[in-house]
N, CA, C and O atoms as CSV, one atom per row, in Angstrom:
chain,resi,resn,atom,element,x,y,z
A,1,MET,N,N,-80.805,100.672,-34.505
A,1,MET,CA,C,-80.157,98.814,-35.234
A,1,MET,C,C,-80.352,100.035,-36.922
A,1,MET,O,O,-80.935,101.118,-36.985
A,2,ASN,N,N,-79.800,99.470,-37.752
A,2,ASN,CA,C,-80.607,100.314,-39.563
A,2,ASN,C,C,-82.263,99.666,-39.426
A,2,ASN,O,O,-82.760,98.805,-38.700
A,3,GLU,N,N,-82.716,100.409,-40.331
A,3,GLU,CA,C,-83.928,100.156,-41.030
A,3,GLU,C,C,-83.536,98.556,-41.454
A,3,GLU,O,O,-84.220,97.640,-40.999
A,4,ARG,N,N,-82.449,98.301,-42.309
A,4,ARG,CA,C,-83.101,97.281,-42.953
A,4,ARG,C,C,-82.642,96.355,-42.297
A,4,ARG,O,O,-83.495,95.475,-42.179
A,5,ILE,N,N,-81.660,96.097,-41.781
A,5,ILE,CA,C,-81.214,95.371,-40.474
A,5,ILE,C,C,-81.905,94.661,-39.813
A,5,ILE,O,O,-81.758,93.440,-39.760
A,6,ARG,N,N,-83.157,95.589,-38.928
A,6,ARG,CA,C,-84.407,95.619,-38.264
A,6,ARG,C,C,-85.250,94.756,-38.945
A,6,ARG,O,O,-85.589,93.637,-38.559
A,7,GLU,N,N,-85.633,95.402,-40.141
A,7,GLU,CA,C,-86.455,93.802,-41.075
A,7,GLU,C,C,-86.093,92.792,-40.823
A,7,GLU,O,O,-86.810,91.979,-40.240
A,8,VAL,N,N,-84.879,92.548,-41.188
A,8,VAL,CA,C,-84.655,90.983,-41.338
A,8,VAL,C,C,-84.258,90.845,-39.830
A,8,VAL,O,O,-84.018,89.672,-39.541
A,9,TRP,N,N,-84.179,91.359,-39.221
A,9,TRP,CA,C,-83.939,90.516,-37.195
A,9,TRP,C,C,-85.444,89.552,-37.398
A,9,TRP,O,O,-85.432,88.325,-37.499
A,10,ILE,N,N,-87.229,90.767,-37.443
A,10,ILE,CA,C,-87.971,90.689,-36.999
A,10,ILE,C,C,-88.330,89.094,-38.130
A,10,ILE,O,O,-88.681,87.978,-37.747
A,11,LYS,N,N,-88.104,89.514,-39.363
A,11,LYS,CA,C,-88.230,88.567,-40.589
A,11,LYS,C,C,-87.825,87.279,-39.481
A,11,LYS,O,O,-88.673,86.443,-39.168
A,12,ALA,N,N,-86.384,87.244,-38.930
A,12,ALA,CA,C,-85.424,85.606,-38.484
A,12,ALA,C,C,-86.509,85.268,-37.887
A,12,ALA,O,O,-87.243,84.379,-38.318
A,13,ALA,N,N,-86.799,86.117,-36.535
A,13,ALA,CA,C,-87.791,85.789,-35.061
A,13,ALA,C,C,-88.808,85.076,-35.684
A,13,ALA,O,O,-89.147,85.139,-36.866
A,14,ARG,N,N,-89.369,84.235,-34.585
A,14,ARG,CA,C,-90.758,83.598,-34.469
A,14,ARG,C,C,-91.677,84.239,-33.451
A,14,ARG,O,O,-90.926,84.901,-32.735
A,15,GLU,N,N,-92.861,84.372,-33.043
A,15,GLU,CA,C,-93.226,85.344,-32.325
A,15,GLU,C,C,-93.646,84.359,-31.376
A,15,GLU,O,O,-94.267,84.800,-30.409
A,16,ASP,N,N,-93.340,82.428,-31.464
A,16,ASP,CA,C,-94.308,81.950,-30.533
A,16,ASP,C,C,-92.489,80.571,-29.846
A,16,ASP,O,O,-92.142,79.475,-29.405
A,17,SER,N,N,-92.035,82.066,-30.360
A,17,SER,CA,C,-90.246,81.090,-29.866
A,17,SER,C,C,-89.954,81.533,-28.126
A,17,SER,O,O,-90.487,82.517,-27.615
A,18,ASP,N,N,-89.097,80.681,-27.448
A,18,ASP,CA,C,-88.820,80.323,-26.431
A,18,ASP,C,C,-87.936,81.504,-25.528
A,18,ASP,O,O,-87.392,81.097,-24.502
A,19,PRO,N,N,-87.795,82.903,-25.885
A,19,PRO,CA,C,-86.365,83.299,-25.728
A,19,PRO,C,C,-84.993,82.871,-24.575
A,19,PRO,O,O,-83.858,83.261,-24.300
A,20,ASP,N,N,-86.044,81.748,-24.136
A,20,ASP,CA,C,-85.150,81.625,-22.136
A,20,ASP,C,C,-84.128,80.104,-22.947
A,20,ASP,O,O,-83.316,79.325,-22.447
A,21,ASN,N,N,-84.696,80.242,-24.383
A,21,ASN,CA,C,-84.519,78.406,-24.788
A,21,ASN,C,C,-83.182,78.400,-25.933
A,21,ASN,O,O,-83.258,78.852,-27.075
A,22,TRP,N,N,-82.054,77.820,-25.362
A,22,TRP,CA,C,-80.910,77.938,-26.281
A,22,TRP,C,C,-81.573,77.611,-28.098
A,22,TRP,O,O,-81.729,78.177,-29.180
A,23,ASP,N,N,-81.798,76.130,-27.316
A,23,ASP,CA,C,-81.793,75.657,-29.091
A,23,ASP,C,C,-82.582,76.521,-29.504
A,23,ASP,O,O,-81.821,77.074,-30.298
A,24,THR,N,N,-83.900,77.292,-29.618
A,24,THR,CA,C,-85.098,78.616,-30.069
A,24,THR,C,C,-83.710,79.593,-30.205
A,24,THR,O,O,-83.545,80.199,-31.264
A,25,GLN,N,N,-82.903,79.704,-29.311
A,25,GLN,CA,C,-82.091,81.358,-29.556
A,25,GLN,C,C,-80.751,80.775,-31.275
A,25,GLN,O,O,-80.720,81.391,-32.340
A,26,GLU,N,N,-79.964,79.626,-30.967
A,26,GLU,CA,C,-79.407,78.941,-32.168
A,26,GLU,C,C,-79.941,79.135,-33.326
A,26,GLU,O,O,-79.436,79.384,-34.421
A,27,GLN,N,N,-81.317,78.959,-32.890
A,27,GLN,CA,C,-82.641,78.405,-34.377
A,27,GLN,C,C,-82.252,80.425,-35.064
A,27,GLN,O,O,-81.450,80.827,-35.907
A,28,PHE,N,N,-83.193,81.119,-34.254
A,28,PHE,CA,C,-82.964,82.225,-34.745
A,28,PHE,C,C,-81.694,82.614,-35.102
A,28,PHE,O,O,-81.700,82.822,-36.315
A,29,ILE,N,N,-80.053,82.913,-34.381
A,29,ILE,CA,C,-79.264,82.611,-35.108
A,29,ILE,C,C,-79.519,82.793,-36.503
A,29,ILE,O,O,-79.750,83.723,-37.276
A,30,GLU,N,N,-79.388,81.548,-36.530
A,30,GLU,CA,C,-79.049,80.975,-37.440
A,30,GLU,C,C,-79.708,81.182,-39.134
A,30,GLU,O,O,-79.526,80.879,-40.313
A,31,ARG,N,N,-80.658,82.000,-38.113
A,31,ARG,CA,C,-81.855,81.912,-39.202
A,31,ARG,C,C,-81.486,83.809,-39.811
A,31,ARG,O,O,-81.856,84.530,-40.738
A,32,PHE,N,N,-80.839,83.885,-38.971
A,32,PHE,CA,C,-80.749,85.573,-39.240
A,32,PHE,C,C,-79.678,85.488,-39.662
A,32,PHE,O,O,-79.537,86.275,-40.598
A,33,ALA,N,N,-78.883,84.970,-39.473
A,33,ALA,CA,C,-77.136,84.479,-40.592
A,33,ALA,C,C,-78.010,84.206,-41.490
A,33,ALA,O,O,-78.099,85.186,-42.229
A,34,GLU,N,N,-78.695,83.391,-41.809
A,34,GLU,CA,C,-78.623,83.267,-43.234
A,34,GLU,C,C,-79.758,84.149,-44.455
A,34,GLU,O,O,-79.875,83.920,-45.659
A,35,LEU,N,N,-80.400,85.076,-43.695
A,35,LEU,CA,C,-81.225,86.306,-44.073
A,35,LEU,C,C,-80.141,87.322,-44.810
A,35,LEU,O,O,-80.131,87.504,-46.028
A,36,ILE,N,N,-79.350,87.871,-44.000
A,36,ILE,CA,C,-78.211,88.763,-43.686
A,36,ILE,C,C,-77.552,88.062,-44.799
A,36,ILE,O,O,-77.355,88.945,-45.634
A,37,VAL,N,N,-77.013,86.713,-45.355
A,37,VAL,CA,C,-76.363,86.826,-46.271
A,37,VAL,C,C,-76.678,86.244,-47.654
A,37,VAL,O,O,-76.001,85.683,-48.515
A,38,ARG,N,N,-78.088,86.625,-47.524
A,38,ARG,CA,C,-78.994,86.533,-48.642
A,38,ARG,C,C,-79.311,87.718,-49.086
A,38,ARG,O,O,-79.496,87.935,-50.284
A,39,GLU,N,N,-79.439,88.909,-47.862
A,39,GLU,CA,C,-79.446,90.180,-48.762
A,39,GLU,C,C,-78.094,90.591,-49.032
A,39,GLU,O,O,-78.035,91.684,-49.595
A,40,CYS,N,N,-76.709,89.894,-48.735
A,40,CYS,CA,C,-75.466,90.697,-49.422
A,40,CYS,C,C,-75.522,90.479,-51.077
A,40,CYS,O,O,-75.208,91.296,-51.942
A,41,ILE,N,N,-76.179,88.689,-51.294
A,41,ILE,CA,C,-76.136,87.244,-52.717
A,41,ILE,C,C,-77.292,88.246,-53.207
A,41,ILE,O,O,-77.510,87.893,-54.366
A,42,ASP,N,N,-78.150,89.334,-52.895
A,42,ASP,CA,C,-78.629,89.843,-53.451
A,42,ASP,C,C,-78.435,91.370,-53.857
A,42,ASP,O,O,-79.048,91.654,-54.885
A,43,CYS,N,N,-78.061,91.917,-53.556
A,43,CYS,CA,C,-76.822,92.996,-53.558
A,43,CYS,C,C,-75.729,92.636,-54.151
A,43,CYS,O,O,-75.309,93.651,-54.705
A,44,ALA,N,N,-74.868,91.570,-54.397
A,44,ALA,CA,C,-74.302,91.255,-55.353
A,44,ALA,C,C,-75.226,90.840,-57.032
A,44,ALA,O,O,-75.100,91.054,-58.238
A,45,VAL,N,N,-75.596,90.558,-56.648
A,45,VAL,CA,C,-76.422,89.894,-57.910
A,45,VAL,C,C,-76.959,91.435,-58.735
A,45,VAL,O,O,-76.384,91.760,-59.774
A,46,TRP,N,N,-78.204,92.399,-58.107
A,46,TRP,CA,C,-78.541,93.904,-58.277
A,46,TRP,C,C,-76.892,94.046,-58.970
A,46,TRP,O,O,-76.655,93.301,-59.922
A,47,VAL,N,N,-76.028,94.778,-58.601
A,47,VAL,CA,C,-74.663,95.173,-59.004
A,47,VAL,C,C,-74.426,94.191,-59.981
A,47,VAL,O,O,-75.413,93.511,-59.698
A,48,GLY,N,N,-73.873,93.544,-60.954
A,48,GLY,CA,C,-74.346,92.688,-61.674
A,48,GLY,C,C,-75.528,92.168,-63.337
A,48,GLY,O,O,-75.301,91.497,-64.344
A,49,LYS,N,N,-76.689,92.893,-62.843
A,49,LYS,CA,C,-77.385,93.288,-63.245
A,49,LYS,C,C,-78.251,94.463,-63.537
A,49,LYS,O,O,-79.425,94.648,-63.858
A,50,SER,N,N,-76.984,95.322,-63.248
A,50,SER,CA,C,-77.570,96.913,-63.169
A,50,SER,C,C,-76.397,97.619,-64.260
A,50,SER,O,O,-75.188,97.846,-64.281
A,51,ASN,N,N,-77.893,97.840,-65.344
A,51,ASN,CA,C,-77.513,98.743,-66.399
A,51,ASN,C,C,-78.009,99.848,-66.546
A,51,ASN,O,O,-78.441,100.326,-67.595
A,52,HIS,N,N,-77.984,100.262,-65.640
A,52,HIS,CA,C,-77.498,102.342,-65.800
A,52,HIS,C,C,-76.202,102.161,-65.340
A,52,HIS,O,O,-75.359,102.647,-66.094
A,53,ASN,N,N,-75.620,101.430,-64.004
A,53,ASN,CA,C,-74.521,101.729,-63.812
A,53,ASN,C,C,-73.439,99.899,-63.921
A,53,ASN,O,O,-73.288,98.865,-63.270
A,54,PRO,N,N,-72.816,100.765,-65.631
A,54,PRO,CA,C,-72.283,99.441,-66.002
A,54,PRO,C,C,-71.309,99.571,-64.870
A,54,PRO,O,O,-71.189,100.662,-64.313
A,55,VAL,N,N,-70.411,98.245,-64.389
A,55,VAL,CA,C,-69.053,97.967,-63.733
A,55,VAL,C,C,-68.111,96.650,-64.585
A,55,VAL,O,O,-68.302,95.482,-64.925
A,56,GLU,N,N,-66.532,98.132,-64.695
A,56,GLU,CA,C,-65.289,96.611,-64.734
A,56,GLU,C,C,-65.255,95.611,-64.392
A,56,GLU,O,O,-66.078,95.892,-63.521
A,57,PRO,N,N,-65.088,94.684,-64.236
A,57,PRO,CA,C,-64.470,93.208,-63.696
A,57,PRO,C,C,-63.469,93.253,-62.880
A,57,PRO,O,O,-62.983,92.254,-62.351
A,58,ILE,N,N,-62.896,94.966,-62.630
A,58,ILE,CA,C,-61.823,94.899,-61.802
A,58,ILE,C,C,-62.899,96.247,-60.526
A,58,ILE,O,O,-62.649,96.617,-59.379
A,59,HIS,N,N,-63.513,96.430,-61.034
A,59,HIS,CA,C,-64.519,97.333,-60.220
A,59,HIS,C,C,-65.845,96.843,-59.737
A,59,HIS,O,O,-66.727,97.542,-59.238
A,60,THR,N,N,-65.876,95.581,-59.944
A,60,THR,CA,C,-66.761,94.631,-59.946
A,60,THR,C,C,-66.525,94.844,-57.561
A,60,THR,O,O,-67.192,95.597,-56.851
A,61,THR,N,N,-65.571,94.025,-57.169
A,61,THR,CA,C,-65.562,93.929,-55.570
A,61,THR,C,C,-66.170,95.257,-55.052
A,61,THR,O,O,-67.077,95.299,-54.220
A,62,HIS,N,N,-65.705,96.119,-55.505
A,62,HIS,CA,C,-65.559,97.349,-55.099
A,62,HIS,C,C,-67.034,97.618,-54.973
A,62,HIS,O,O,-67.569,97.442,-53.878
A,63,ALA,N,N,-67.930,98.147,-56.295
A,63,ALA,CA,C,-69.016,98.180,-56.397
A,63,ALA,C,C,-69.713,97.536,-55.531
A,63,ALA,O,O,-69.882,98.160,-54.484
A,64,VAL,N,N,-70.437,95.952,-55.613
A,64,VAL,CA,C,-70.630,95.439,-54.564
A,64,VAL,C,C,-70.280,96.017,-53.274
A,64,VAL,O,O,-71.287,96.223,-52.596
A,65,LYS,N,N,-69.308,96.312,-52.769
A,65,LYS,CA,C,-69.155,97.042,-51.665
A,65,LYS,C,C,-69.646,97.541,-51.464
A,65,LYS,O,O,-70.673,97.077,-50.970
A,66,ARG,N,N,-69.559,98.867,-51.570
A,66,ARG,CA,C,-70.889,100.715,-51.859
A,66,ARG,C,C,-72.172,99.840,-51.634
A,66,ARG,O,O,-72.731,99.784,-50.539
A,67,ARG,N,N,-72.692,99.016,-52.986
A,67,ARG,CA,C,-74.019,98.576,-52.799
A,67,ARG,C,C,-74.030,97.738,-51.700
A,67,ARG,O,O,-75.229,97.993,-51.587
A,68,ILE,N,N,-73.777,96.805,-50.574
A,68,ILE,CA,C,-73.969,96.580,-49.306
A,68,ILE,C,C,-74.138,97.137,-47.913
A,68,ILE,O,O,-74.950,96.897,-47.019
A,69,GLU,N,N,-72.922,98.110,-48.036
A,69,GLU,CA,C,-72.786,98.879,-47.889
A,69,GLU,C,C,-73.884,100.479,-48.160
A,69,GLU,O,O,-73.452,101.626,-48.049
A,70,LYS,N,N,-74.888,100.213,-48.412
A,70,LYS,CA,C,-75.662,101.376,-48.728
A,70,LYS,C,C,-76.508,100.686,-49.251
A,70,LYS,O,O,-76.331,100.978,-50.434
A,71,HIS,N,N,-77.468,99.832,-49.228
A,71,HIS,CA,C,-78.329,98.481,-48.541
A,71,HIS,C,C,-78.300,97.825,-46.627
A,71,HIS,O,O,-78.870,96.905,-46.041
A,72,PHE,N,N,-77.881,98.284,-46.454
A,72,PHE,CA,C,-77.492,98.287,-44.466
A,72,PHE,C,C,-76.851,99.218,-44.285
A,72,PHE,O,O,-75.990,99.012,-43.430
A,73,GLY,N,N,-76.849,100.155,-44.676
A,73,GLY,CA,C,-76.341,101.763,-44.368
A,73,GLY,C,C,-75.709,102.047,-43.220
A,73,GLY,O,O,-75.995,102.846,-42.328
A,74,VAL,N,N,-74.317,100.882,-43.419
A,74,VAL,CA,C,-72.733,100.792,-42.401
A,74,VAL,C,C,-72.109,100.977,-43.867
A,74,VAL,O,O,-72.438,100.855,-45.047
A,75,LYS,N,N,-70.802,101.414,-42.927
A,75,LYS,CA,C,-69.716,101.498,-42.866
A,75,LYS,C,C,-68.918,101.030,-42.827
A,75,LYS,O,O,-69.128,100.047,-42.116
A,76,GLU,N,N,-67.317,101.043,-43.370
A,76,GLU,CA,C,-66.580,100.676,-42.399
A,76,GLU,C,C,-66.335,101.040,-41.203
A,76,GLU,O,O,-65.520,100.417,-40.523
């Protein structure tokens, strides 16, 4: 597992949770997904604010995609 994804996983996990309880697992899954989405939003904002790498509007989607790939260490 990628280190950044592992960090988000750990952040979403709660030590006091019961892994055999479906409600607890569902809460964990929702929290983990929310944190991943927030990380992706942060990547998009980073691209938008990047002064050292100005982005033309037509290339914004590709720049955000590359930033998210780099941030999480994954590719298509």
